[in-house]
Backbone as ProteinMPNN parsed JSONL, in Angstrom:
{"seq_chain_A": "XXXXXXXXXXXXXXXXXXXXXXXXXXXXXXXXXXXXXXXXXXXXXXXXXXXXXXXXXXXXXXXXXXXXXXXXXXXXXXXXXXXXXXXXXXXXXXXXXXXXXXXXXXXXXXXXXXXXXXXXXXXXXXXXXXXXXXXXXXXXXXXXXXXXXXXXXXXX", "coords_chain_A": {"N_chain_A": [[112.458, 95.809, 103.367], [109.173, 96.816, 104.211], [106.655, 98.753, 105.881], [103.709, 97.174, 106.882], [100.755, 97.64, 105.008], [101.512, 100.17, 104.177], [102.218, 102.766, 101.74], [104.621, 102.173, 100.515], [104.74, 99.441, 101.034], [102.637, 98.371, 99.473], [103.64, 99.036, 96.949], [106.054, 97.623, 97.0], [105.099, 95.014, 97.181], [103.853, 94.743, 94.701], [106.069, 95.0, 93.019], [107.585, 92.767, 93.856], [105.947, 90.594, 93.081], [105.867, 91.014, 90.338], [108.503, 90.572, 89.687], [108.826, 87.893, 89.983], [109.577, 85.123, 88.323], [108.401, 82.601, 88.168], [105.751, 83.133, 88.771], [105.074, 84.682, 86.56], [105.169, 82.763, 84.6], [103.222, 80.882, 85.359], [100.813, 82.183, 85.85], [97.41, 82.976, 84.993], [96.494, 84.28, 81.788], [94.558, 86.155, 81.337], [92.886, 89.228, 82.289], [92.543, 89.971, 85.679], [90.69, 91.1, 88.332], [90.746, 91.909, 91.663], [89.647, 92.392, 95.016], [90.777, 92.922, 98.328], [89.748, 92.583, 101.57], [90.39, 93.712, 104.649], [89.377, 93.184, 107.66], [88.758, 94.866, 110.644], [89.358, 93.424, 113.799], [89.751, 93.782, 116.415], [92.117, 92.805, 117.412], [94.346, 93.391, 115.857], [96.932, 95.788, 115.653], [97.005, 97.454, 113.532], [94.67, 97.839, 112.161], [91.715, 99.398, 112.9], [89.409, 98.264, 115.374], [86.715, 98.477, 114.618], [86.985, 99.074, 112.016], [88.254, 98.877, 108.613], [90.519, 97.819, 106.068], [90.996, 98.248, 102.689], [92.106, 96.891, 99.648], [93.225, 96.804, 96.252], [93.964, 94.56, 93.662], [95.172, 94.174, 90.467], [95.696, 91.942, 88.004], [97.243, 91.232, 84.951], [97.898, 89.35, 82.223], [99.688, 87.882, 83.764], [101.135, 89.76, 85.142], [101.316, 92.267, 87.665], [99.257, 94.948, 87.472], [98.055, 96.854, 89.034], [98.349, 97.455, 92.485], [97.077, 98.472, 95.09], [95.903, 100.635, 97.762], [92.452, 101.135, 98.673], [90.08, 103.728, 99.221], [87.648, 103.11, 100.214], [85.228, 100.433, 100.503], [85.112, 98.42, 97.637], [82.762, 98.777, 94.995], [82.09, 96.522, 93.634], [81.654, 96.346, 90.9], [82.934, 95.061, 87.969], [84.678, 93.403, 89.274], [86.457, 90.353, 89.699], [87.028, 88.818, 91.862], [86.475, 88.827, 95.388], [88.016, 88.974, 98.431], [87.652, 88.408, 101.799], [88.506, 88.829, 105.152], [89.242, 88.6, 108.71], [91.493, 90.981, 110.199], [93.575, 89.83, 111.76], [93.862, 87.372, 110.539], [94.684, 87.939, 107.845], [97.048, 89.275, 108.44], [98.357, 87.318, 109.849], [98.815, 85.538, 107.781], [100.53, 87.096, 106.214], [102.665, 87.105, 107.931], [103.496, 84.552, 107.805], [102.263, 82.729, 109.502], [99.746, 81.731, 109.339], [98.034, 79.421, 107.379], [96.918, 80.129, 104.267], [95.38, 78.614, 102.502], [94.148, 76.661, 104.062], [92.717, 78.416, 105.716], [90.991, 79.514, 103.837], [89.561, 77.232, 103.018], [88.281, 76.589, 105.383], [86.571, 78.642, 105.632], [87.287, 80.937, 106.903], [88.485, 82.901, 105.461], [86.549, 84.669, 103.375], [85.464, 84.076, 100.175], [84.506, 85.526, 97.228], [83.552, 84.895, 94.027], [84.659, 83.118, 91.095], [85.188, 80.037, 92.013], [85.965, 77.761, 90.702], [87.727, 78.698, 88.759], [89.829, 79.57, 90.414], [90.666, 77.101, 91.422], [91.516, 75.863, 89.068], [93.779, 77.299, 88.585], [95.43, 76.807, 90.699], [98.154, 76.386, 91.322], [99.423, 78.755, 90.557], [98.064, 80.501, 92.247], [99.005, 79.572, 94.668], [101.721, 80.28, 94.466], [101.461, 83.063, 94.437], [100.303, 83.487, 96.962], [102.359, 82.524, 98.584], [104.283, 84.459, 98.074], [103.017, 86.686, 99.198], [103.038, 85.867, 101.827], [105.669, 86.086, 102.575], [107.531, 86.266, 105.155], [109.817, 87.694, 105.823], [109.642, 89.994, 104.474], [107.868, 91.989, 105.324], [107.505, 94.737, 107.517], [106.851, 95.259, 110.952], [106.026, 97.558, 112.87], [104.32, 98.069, 115.046], [104.082, 95.759, 116.382], [104.053, 92.237, 115.856], [102.115, 89.602, 114.426], [101.701, 86.439, 116.149], [98.777, 87.861, 117.616], [97.524, 88.73, 120.855], [94.938, 86.669, 122.123], [93.143, 87.588, 123.85], [92.121, 90.062, 123.462], [94.044, 91.937, 123.889], [96.587, 93.904, 122.513], [99.479, 92.861, 120.768], [102.777, 93.655, 121.754], [105.503, 95.62, 120.443]], "CA_chain_A": [[111.255, 95.65, 104.162], [108.322, 97.99, 104.311], [105.618, 98.639, 106.906], [102.474, 96.618, 106.348], [99.706, 98.564, 104.551], [102.032, 101.484, 103.788], [102.338, 102.943, 100.28], [105.807, 101.403, 100.1], [104.422, 97.999, 101.096], [101.867, 98.034, 98.266], [104.566, 99.106, 95.811], [107.008, 96.514, 97.093], [104.385, 93.768, 96.852], [103.701, 94.745, 93.245], [107.39, 94.736, 92.431], [107.983, 91.399, 94.167], [105.175, 89.678, 92.229], [106.284, 91.204, 88.942], [109.863, 90.046, 89.505], [108.788, 86.445, 90.178], [109.474, 84.45, 87.025], [107.453, 81.491, 88.29], [104.411, 83.726, 88.675], [104.869, 85.082, 85.163], [104.986, 81.554, 83.806], [102.056, 80.117, 85.777], [99.602, 82.991, 86.008], [96.494, 83.058, 83.851], [96.829, 85.412, 80.928], [93.493, 87.152, 81.28], [92.857, 90.279, 83.309], [91.854, 89.568, 86.903], [90.557, 92.21, 89.274], [90.351, 91.38, 92.967], [89.826, 93.246, 96.187], [91.056, 92.269, 99.596], [89.14, 93.34, 102.664], [91.034, 93.388, 105.923], [88.364, 93.659, 108.597], [89.211, 95.025, 112.019], [88.84, 92.375, 114.681], [90.107, 94.101, 117.787], [93.432, 92.292, 117.817], [95.402, 93.994, 115.043], [97.257, 97.184, 115.933], [97.083, 98.166, 112.247], [93.318, 98.064, 111.66], [90.815, 99.675, 114.016], [88.488, 97.162, 115.634], [85.475, 98.637, 113.854], [87.366, 99.578, 110.695], [88.7, 97.928, 107.598], [91.428, 98.275, 105.028], [90.653, 97.642, 101.406], [93.055, 97.14, 98.572], [92.885, 96.274, 94.935], [95.036, 93.974, 92.868], [94.799, 93.897, 89.08], [96.678, 91.138, 87.28], [96.977, 91.125, 83.51], [98.953, 88.57, 81.563], [100.646, 87.432, 84.759], [101.831, 90.889, 85.768], [100.475, 93.135, 88.479], [99.085, 96.296, 86.927], [97.751, 97.715, 90.188], [98.369, 96.87, 93.834], [96.922, 99.771, 95.756], [94.823, 100.749, 98.746], [91.205, 101.803, 98.285], [89.587, 104.555, 100.322], [86.417, 102.497, 100.719], [84.923, 99.123, 99.936], [84.84, 98.432, 96.202], [81.338, 98.539, 94.74], [81.927, 95.192, 93.035], [81.568, 96.392, 89.441], [84.159, 94.673, 87.283], [85.513, 92.522, 90.09], [86.415, 88.908, 89.526], [87.093, 88.191, 93.185], [86.526, 89.616, 96.618], [88.503, 88.144, 99.539], [87.379, 89.115, 103.042], [88.898, 88.088, 106.36], [89.685, 89.444, 109.824], [92.875, 91.477, 110.098], [94.525, 88.874, 112.339], [94.082, 86.294, 109.564], [95.537, 88.458, 106.755], [98.369, 89.587, 108.973], [98.957, 86.022, 110.143], [99.305, 85.013, 106.496], [101.71, 87.898, 105.845], [103.752, 86.74, 108.85], [103.717, 83.107, 107.603], [101.76, 81.989, 110.651], [98.447, 81.172, 108.983], [97.986, 78.837, 106.041], [95.764, 80.731, 103.602], [94.533, 77.594, 101.867], [93.316, 76.121, 105.141], [91.79, 79.484, 106.123], [89.961, 79.598, 102.8], [88.727, 76.027, 103.056], [87.471, 76.623, 106.61], [85.645, 79.768, 105.562], [87.794, 82.099, 107.634], [88.579, 83.878, 104.373], [85.366, 84.589, 102.516], [85.842, 84.279, 98.782], [83.406, 85.742, 96.273], [84.102, 84.799, 92.68], [84.636, 81.815, 90.439], [86.082, 79.108, 92.706], [86.494, 76.827, 89.703], [88.89, 79.374, 88.176], [90.923, 79.512, 91.395], [91.159, 75.718, 91.478], [92.239, 75.603, 87.824], [95.053, 78.018, 88.645], [95.85, 76.638, 92.092], [99.608, 76.51, 91.472], [99.726, 80.193, 90.503], [97.531, 81.08, 93.49], [99.958, 79.185, 95.729], [102.915, 81.127, 94.315], [101.074, 84.412, 94.863], [100.119, 83.448, 98.411], [103.687, 82.384, 99.179], [104.924, 85.768, 97.995], [102.365, 87.52, 100.208], [103.426, 85.378, 103.14], [107.112, 86.165, 102.77], [107.62, 86.913, 106.471], [110.972, 88.585, 105.919], [109.384, 91.138, 103.613], [107.01, 92.992, 105.957], [107.94, 95.324, 108.785], [105.734, 95.305, 111.901], [106.454, 98.481, 113.934], [103.394, 98.066, 116.192], [103.976, 94.381, 116.855], [103.864, 91.237, 114.801], [101.29, 88.471, 114.842], [100.297, 86.338, 116.586], [98.325, 88.819, 118.608], [96.851, 88.132, 121.997], [93.554, 86.27, 121.852], [92.304, 88.142, 124.916], [91.799, 91.44, 123.146], [95.192, 92.814, 124.084], [97.455, 93.987, 121.343], [100.857, 92.448, 120.97], [103.697, 94.788, 121.771], [106.62, 95.508, 119.506]], "C_chain_A": [[110.466, 96.946, 104.17], [107.193, 97.694, 105.306], [104.317, 98.173, 106.267], [101.444, 97.725, 106.119], [100.216, 99.972, 104.219], [102.087, 101.564, 102.258], [103.524, 102.143, 99.757], [105.51, 99.908, 100.06], [103.634, 97.579, 99.849], [102.787, 98.031, 97.035], [105.564, 97.961, 95.811], [106.347, 95.181, 96.758], [104.223, 93.649, 95.333], [105.019, 94.371, 92.572], [107.813, 93.285, 92.649], [107.239, 90.398, 93.282], [105.665, 89.798, 90.792], [107.694, 90.685, 88.672], [109.933, 88.526, 89.645], [108.557, 85.749, 88.827], [108.471, 83.306, 87.056], [106.021, 82.002, 88.167], [104.105, 84.108, 87.237], [104.522, 83.868, 84.3], [103.652, 80.862, 84.114], [100.743, 80.898, 85.762], [98.717, 82.921, 84.765], [96.764, 84.339, 83.058], [95.738, 86.471, 80.848], [93.595, 88.142, 82.438], [92.015, 89.803, 84.494], [91.87, 90.747, 87.858], [90.016, 91.646, 90.587], [90.527, 92.437, 94.039], [90.051, 92.365, 97.401], [90.523, 93.169, 100.696], [89.705, 92.831, 103.984], [90.152, 94.0, 107.006], [88.925, 93.705, 110.015], [88.545, 94.004, 112.927], [89.21, 92.61, 116.143], [91.469, 93.6, 118.229], [94.577, 92.964, 117.067], [95.678, 95.436, 115.465], [97.274, 98.046, 114.664], [95.71, 98.503, 111.667], [92.408, 98.28, 112.87], [89.79, 98.55, 114.147], [87.19, 97.249, 114.867], [85.746, 99.143, 112.439], [87.733, 98.467, 109.727], [89.694, 98.613, 106.674], [91.06, 97.515, 103.771], [91.787, 97.905, 100.433], [92.712, 96.322, 97.349], [94.136, 95.7, 94.288], [94.475, 93.686, 91.487], [95.968, 93.17, 88.431], [96.27, 91.105, 85.822], [98.174, 90.448, 82.864], [100.071, 88.202, 82.538], [101.427, 88.536, 85.445], [100.831, 91.726, 86.567], [100.447, 94.512, 87.838], [98.839, 97.292, 88.061], [97.82, 96.879, 91.459], [98.296, 98.069, 94.751], [95.787, 99.756, 96.778], [93.614, 101.439, 98.132], [90.709, 102.599, 99.491], [88.312, 103.983, 100.939], [86.21, 101.142, 100.046], [84.572, 99.285, 98.463], [83.369, 98.104, 95.968], [81.062, 97.201, 94.044], [81.862, 95.181, 91.521], [82.925, 96.058, 88.83], [85.089, 93.768, 88.073], [85.361, 91.069, 89.656], [86.355, 88.2, 90.88], [87.062, 89.239, 94.283], [86.926, 88.642, 97.733], [88.347, 88.959, 100.819], [87.771, 88.238, 104.226], [89.26, 89.071, 107.46], [91.156, 89.834, 109.657], [93.88, 90.471, 110.636], [94.83, 87.728, 111.373], [95.003, 86.779, 108.454], [96.953, 88.707, 107.261], [99.101, 88.31, 109.389], [99.502, 85.365, 108.879], [100.571, 85.76, 106.094], [102.913, 87.558, 106.709], [104.086, 85.249, 108.761], [103.294, 82.272, 108.808], [100.443, 81.284, 110.362], [98.522, 80.642, 107.562], [96.737, 79.36, 105.322], [94.838, 79.716, 102.939], [93.595, 76.993, 102.916], [92.288, 77.155, 105.586], [90.666, 79.635, 105.106], [89.018, 78.414, 102.852], [87.826, 76.001, 104.288], [86.48, 77.785, 106.635], [86.089, 80.972, 106.36], [88.035, 83.243, 106.664], [87.356, 83.648, 103.497], [85.796, 84.94, 101.092], [84.575, 84.425, 97.954], [84.041, 85.745, 94.887], [84.072, 83.359, 92.214], [85.658, 80.87, 91.09], [86.701, 78.1, 91.726], [87.749, 77.407, 89.055], [90.086, 79.309, 89.123], [91.52, 78.108, 91.462], [91.962, 75.373, 90.223], [93.629, 76.231, 87.837], [95.656, 77.935, 90.046], [97.363, 76.813, 92.274], [100.011, 77.987, 91.451], [99.229, 80.892, 91.763], [98.493, 80.782, 94.639], [101.224, 80.045, 95.664], [102.61, 82.54, 94.818], [100.931, 84.489, 96.386], [101.465, 83.33, 99.12], [104.45, 83.71, 99.136], [104.356, 86.694, 99.063], [102.839, 87.141, 101.605], [104.922, 85.366, 103.383], [107.378, 86.975, 104.04], [108.76, 87.906, 106.576], [110.736, 89.893, 105.176], [108.69, 92.293, 104.339], [107.582, 93.431, 107.3], [106.711, 95.539, 109.67], [106.07, 96.26, 113.055], [105.555, 98.498, 115.162], [103.236, 96.665, 116.789], [103.596, 93.455, 115.726], [102.933, 90.134, 115.304], [102.181, 87.307, 115.289], [99.996, 87.357, 117.678], [97.656, 88.06, 119.739], [95.421, 87.774, 121.621], [92.597, 86.825, 122.894], [92.028, 89.617, 124.695], [92.927, 92.408, 123.372], [96.039, 92.792, 122.83], [98.857, 93.547, 121.711], [101.749, 93.677, 120.974], [104.854, 94.529, 120.824], [107.806, 94.862, 120.149]], "O_chain_A": [[111.035, 98.037, 104.14], [106.831, 96.539, 105.535], [103.881, 98.708, 105.248], [101.29, 98.628, 106.941], [99.409, 100.876, 104.001], [102.011, 100.544, 101.573], [103.451, 101.518, 98.699], [105.968, 99.197, 99.165], [103.931, 96.55, 99.243], [102.714, 97.135, 96.195], [105.883, 97.398, 94.763], [106.959, 94.32, 96.127], [104.433, 92.58, 94.76], [105.061, 93.531, 91.673], [108.338, 92.646, 91.737], [107.845, 89.449, 92.785], [105.854, 88.79, 90.11], [108.031, 90.391, 87.525], [110.996, 87.937, 89.446], [107.458, 85.796, 88.275], [107.768, 83.069, 86.073], [105.181, 81.366, 87.529], [102.996, 83.881, 86.753], [103.692, 83.946, 83.395], [103.023, 80.314, 83.209], [99.671, 80.3, 85.669], [99.206, 82.819, 83.639], [97.207, 85.346, 83.611], [95.974, 87.568, 80.343], [94.296, 87.911, 83.423], [90.908, 89.295, 84.317], [92.92, 91.315, 88.155], [88.971, 90.995, 90.618], [91.435, 93.265, 93.978], [89.579, 91.23, 97.48], [90.815, 94.365, 100.74], [89.514, 91.677, 104.367], [90.189, 95.21, 107.231], [89.484, 92.73, 110.516], [87.344, 93.752, 112.839], [89.008, 91.744, 116.995], [91.928, 93.941, 119.319], [95.675, 93.087, 117.609], [94.743, 96.221, 115.617], [97.533, 99.247, 114.737], [95.599, 99.354, 110.784], [92.345, 97.433, 113.761], [89.361, 97.964, 113.153], [86.614, 96.225, 114.499], [84.83, 99.59, 111.749], [87.542, 97.282, 110.001], [89.695, 99.835, 106.529], [90.843, 96.303, 103.792], [92.355, 98.997, 100.397], [92.017, 95.308, 97.408], [95.219, 96.282, 94.36], [93.437, 93.039, 91.347], [97.074, 93.701, 88.323], [95.09, 90.967, 85.498], [99.306, 90.921, 82.955], [101.249, 88.21, 82.18], [102.305, 88.251, 86.26], [99.668, 91.869, 86.191], [101.482, 95.16, 87.682], [99.344, 98.414, 88.048], [97.39, 95.726, 91.481], [99.322, 98.623, 95.146], [94.843, 98.974, 96.673], [93.74, 102.225, 97.193], [90.898, 102.191, 100.637], [87.946, 104.338, 102.059], [86.943, 100.771, 99.129], [83.819, 100.185, 98.093], [82.797, 97.258, 96.656], [79.905, 96.809, 93.891], [81.999, 94.123, 90.907], [83.933, 96.693, 89.139], [86.165, 93.407, 87.596], [84.273, 90.622, 89.295], [85.732, 87.149, 91.031], [87.545, 90.361, 94.131], [86.269, 87.625, 97.952], [88.854, 90.076, 100.91], [87.415, 87.061, 104.292], [89.552, 90.235, 107.188], [91.946, 89.108, 109.054], [94.935, 90.275, 110.032], [95.931, 87.177, 111.389], [95.994, 86.12, 108.142], [97.931, 88.386, 106.585], [100.326, 88.234, 109.29], [100.543, 84.709, 108.918], [101.559, 85.151, 105.685], [104.055, 87.706, 106.273], [104.874, 84.742, 109.56], [103.893, 81.237, 109.098], [100.069, 80.344, 111.064], [99.009, 81.319, 106.657], [95.617, 79.059, 105.734], [93.634, 79.95, 102.833], [92.397, 76.839, 102.677], [91.124, 76.82, 105.811], [89.514, 79.86, 105.479], [87.803, 78.579, 102.741], [86.727, 75.449, 104.24], [85.657, 77.894, 107.544], [85.337, 81.94, 106.482], [87.818, 84.408, 106.996], [87.162, 82.562, 102.95], [86.415, 85.977, 100.853], [83.694, 83.566, 97.975], [84.961, 86.517, 94.62], [83.513, 82.489, 92.884], [86.843, 80.902, 90.757], [87.831, 77.65, 91.918], [88.722, 76.688, 88.828], [91.209, 79.031, 88.704], [92.738, 77.949, 91.548], [92.972, 74.673, 90.303], [94.544, 75.744, 87.172], [96.305, 78.87, 90.515], [97.797, 77.342, 93.297], [100.849, 78.413, 92.245], [99.903, 81.779, 92.288], [98.757, 81.643, 95.477], [101.733, 80.484, 96.696], [103.411, 83.135, 95.539], [101.388, 85.445, 97.013], [101.682, 83.972, 100.148], [105.182, 84.035, 100.07], [105.097, 87.399, 99.748], [103.018, 88.006, 102.462], [105.394, 84.702, 104.306], [107.442, 88.204, 104.007], [108.675, 88.865, 107.343], [111.56, 90.804, 105.251], [108.91, 93.456, 103.998], [108.067, 92.626, 108.095], [105.656, 95.952, 109.188], [106.378, 95.781, 114.146], [106.001, 98.91, 116.233], [102.348, 96.431, 117.608], [102.913, 93.837, 114.775], [102.968, 89.78, 116.483], [103.322, 87.211, 114.835], [100.83, 87.666, 118.529], [97.274, 86.899, 119.593], [94.771, 88.507, 120.877], [91.393, 86.573, 122.84], [91.732, 90.344, 125.644], [92.787, 93.594, 123.075], [96.176, 91.759, 122.175], [99.353, 93.82, 122.804], [101.482, 94.64, 120.255], [105.145, 93.392, 120.454], [108.839, 94.687, 119.502]]}, "name": "protein", "num_of_chains": 1, "seq": "XXXXXXXXXXXXXXXXXXXXXXXXXXXXXXXXXXXXXXXXXXXXXXXXXXXXXXXXXXXXXXXXXXXXXXXXXXXXXXXXXXXXXXXXXXXXXXXXXXXXXXXXXXXXXXXXXXXXXXXXXXXXXXXXXXXXXXXXXXXXXXXXXXXXXXXXXXXX"}
């Protein structure tokens, strides 16, 4: 286990995806560059209410080449996808409390990119999302979702 958004967590996520044989078999073979934007929403103890965490994932031939934090929002050049959602949503997915497909369909997760491509590779996306949502994988030292809906942070 590693602490969410820590250097170890990014490295462990990369390793976990790369060790998944199903992902290797199902993933598209072309290079895919995506950013994830975790927007502070006042409920997460890991992201300031007016802040954000950005990270980049680069897949190539079904393997993760990069899974790393960004110091600022990506300028969009060379991106295939940008996924944006409140911190409570991303963290709820990581804790297996929020269904990412439903969140995407309801617009809670904003997706910029070729939706047709995502639909064509829906099984691989599902495998990737299931890996991300492996609740036993992430450590939550400041408290685990679900967070209070009244603006109070959950305690550890």
